[in-house]
N, C-alpha and C positions, 0 to 999 in steps of 0.2 A: 971882550967878555961881556960887558954890559949890553952891547948891541945884541949879542946872541941871546941874553936873558930876556930883553924886551921883545925879541922876535918870537921866542917860545911863549911868552905871556900873551902876546897879541894873537898868536895862533890858537891858544887855549880859549881865549875869549870868543874868537870867531866860531870855534867848534861848539862851545857852550851855547852861543846864540843860535846856531843852526839847529842844535838838538832841542832847544826850547821853542818848538814850533807853536805859534799862536793858533788857538782853536778857531775854526772858521764855521760860520752858520749861514744858512740860506735865508732864514727869516726869524722873526720873533713875534711874540704876542702874549696874551694873558689867558688864564684859565677861566672858564665859565661853565655853567650848567643850566639845565631847564629847572626853573623854580616854579613851584605851585603854591598859590595862596588858597588856603582852605577857609571857606566862609560858612557862617551859620545858615542852616536850612529851616530854622524855626524861630519864632519870636517868644521871648520870655527871659526870666532870670537864669543865668548860668549857675547851676547848682554845684557842679564839679568840673574842673578842667585840669587834669593831671598831666602836665607836660612842662618842660623847661627847655630853654634854648641850648642847643648842643645835644639834646636827647635823641637817641635813635629809636624810630618807631617802625612797626611792621604794618603792612597792608591789612586792613580789617580789624585793627586793634581799637578797642573802645577807650577813649581818653576822657570822656565826660558826658554830661547830658544837660539839657535845658528843661526847666520846669514844665511839667505836662499835666498839672492838676486840673485846670479848666478843660483841657481836651478830654481828659478821662471822664469828668462828670457829664460833658456833652455827649460822649459816646454812650454812657449808661442811659441817659435820657432817651436817646434815639432807639436804643435796644428795647426799652420798655414800651415805646410807641409802636414798634413793630409787633411786640407781643400783644398789645391791645388790639391792633388791627387784625392780626391772625386769629384772635379769639372770636371774631365775628364771622369766620368762615362757616358756611352751612355744613351740617352733617348730612352729606348726600345719601349715604346708606340708610340712615334712620328715617329721613324724610320720604324716601321712596319705598321703604319696607312695606307700608300698608297697601300701596297701590300694586306692588309686585305680588303681594299675597292675594289680593283680589283678582289679579290677572291669572294667577295659578289656579285659583278656584274656578274662574270662568272658563279657562281652557279645559279643565277637568269635566265641567258640565257640558261643554261643547262636544267633547269626545263621547261622553255618555249618550248625548242626544243623537249623535250620528249613528251610534249602534242601535238605538231604539228605532230611529227612522228606517234603518236598513231592514228591520224585521217587520215594518209596517205598523208598529204600535204607536207611532207619533207622526204628526203631519210635518210638512216642510217648513211651515211658518215658525214653529218652535225652534227648528234648527237655525233659521235665519236670525231669530232674536238672539240666540246664544252667540252666533257669529258677530252680530253687531255689538254685543256687549264686550266681546274680546277685543274687537277693533277699537272701540272707544277707550278701553283701559290702556291699550298700547299707545294711543295718541296722547292720553293724559300723562303717561309715564315719559314719553318723548318730550312733551311740553315742559314737564317738571324738571327733567334733566337739563334741558336747554336753559331754563330760568336759573337753576342752581349753578350751571356752568358759567353763566354771565356774572352772577353774584360772586362766584369764586375768583373769576378772572379780574373783576373790578377791584376786589379787596387785595388780591395779589399784586396787581399793578400799582395800587396805592402805596405799597411798601417798597417798590423798586427804587424810588428816589431816596428813601430813607436808607436803604441798603448802600446806595452809592455814597451818601453822606458819611456813613460809617466807614466805608472803604477809604474815603478821603481823610477821615480822622485817623484811621490806622496808619496811613502813609505819613501824616503829620507827626503822629506819635513815634513812628520809626525814625523820622528825620530829627526828632528831638535828641536822639542819641548821637553824640559826636564820634563818628567812626573815621579813623585815619584811612585814606584811600590808597596810599602808595608806601612802599618801603623808602625810608630816607631819614635825613637828619633835620631837626627843627632849626631853622636859621633865625627866625624872628617870631616872637610871641606878641600878639596884638591885644589880647583880652585876658581878663582874670576872672576867677570864680566870684560869684555874687554880682557881677556886672550884668547890665541888661543887654541881651542880644536881640538883634532884629534880623530878619531874613536878608542874607547878603552881606552881613557884617563880617569883616575879615577877622579870623581867630588866630591864625598863625601861618607862617611861610615854611615850606618844607622842600627839600631837594635830595635826590639820590646822589651821594658823594662817592659812591663806589667807583664811578668813572667820571672824569671831567673832560671837557672839550677845550682844547687850545685853539683859540681863534687867532689866526695869524694871516699875514698878507704876503703874497708872492708876486714877483714882477711878470711882465709879459713873456720874458725869455724863459722864466721858470715854469710858466703855465703849461708848456708842452711836456714837462717832466712829471707833472702831477696827474694822478687819476684816482678815481674812487676805489677804496679798498687797498690802496697802496700802503705798505708798511714804511714808517719813517722813524727817525730817532729824535727824541725830545730831551732837552737838557735844562736842568734847573740848578741854581746856585746852592751848594750844600752848606754855605756859611763859613767855609774854611778856605775859600779861594779856589775850590775845585767844583766839578760838576757831577750831579747825579743824572744818570742816563735812564730813560724810559722808552719802552716800545710804544709806538702810536700807530693809529690807522686813520687814513683820511676818510671821513664820512660825508663831507660836503664840500663842494667847490662852487663858488659863485659863477653864474653864467654871464655876469656883466662886470666890467671893470669900474673902478672908482678911484678917486684921489686918495693917496696915502693918508691915513689918519694922522692928525697933528700930534697926538699924544705919544707916538712911538717912533717917529722918524724925524730926521733933521729938516730944516727949512728947505734945503735944496732938493731933498728927496720927496718932499710933499707935492711937488709939481708932477711927479710921475704917476701914471695910472697903474694900479695893482689889482689883484684878485684876492678876495677873502676866501680862506679855507678853514675847515674845522677838523681837528685831529683828536680822535678819541683815545684817552690814556687811562689805563687802570690806576686807581689811586691806592698807594700803599700807606696812606695816612698822613703823608707829609705834604701832599699837594693841597692848595687852598684856592678858593675862588678869588680871582683878582691877582694871583701870583704871576709874575713874569716868567717866561720860558723861551728858549731858543729851539730851533729845529733844523734838521738837515733832511732834504729830500733824498739825497744820495750819500754814500759813504765817502767822506772826504779823506779818509786815511788811505783809500786805494790809489 
């Protein structure tokens, strides 16, 4: 009877052991993402910087500005200088008005003289004199127009460098506003309001955490099973001894083999050559940068 009891117990244990199949994985790795360090594009005191670590920002969102007082005054000075230069532009219409009126009168007299000569009441010399006067006035007007054109061009060209300086100041003024360039979450804040900023000074680090990339390593035998765009399964520990499953997509495969990283493999396996891959996974809020995860290239349940 006792032998029969132990036989049943042993069979039950064997059955339970077979039913509790250990989860198998093809590889493992850690989550990472593309991190962007946002730097100051102007020099001056930071007047406001409204952001905190962990805060979600949108692309194009203004989060602060750097003092622009000196740039503003310099711009106003240059604008006044342009106004002073342009006030020296000659009034072409006014300065030519007298000569144009004289030409109009001379042409009228020329036409009148032609009519008189045609009737024989005047000699040809008077007509020639009238024609010479008209020609002279036309030359004087042309010379005056050329002179005024040169003066206008000279004054206009003298303002061109100032206009360029104002354009540069406008660009610097625009860059004094701290505009967040991408959607993402603030990972690290490097600066505070009222600190001095210089061009290139790091202000904060941001990354888009809506998707994370699992960087894992596969062996040469598994390399033939992986391809770009392939859908795989990613597993993370849920903290209760079970796994959370995510759908992932292979977005990058290394074209060269490397030795297995020491941080994630045993000493024996470190001698093997492996290929790095990146698997893009949609983040449900639980995935974190640096978190470990496992993956399967194929369904091991089949």
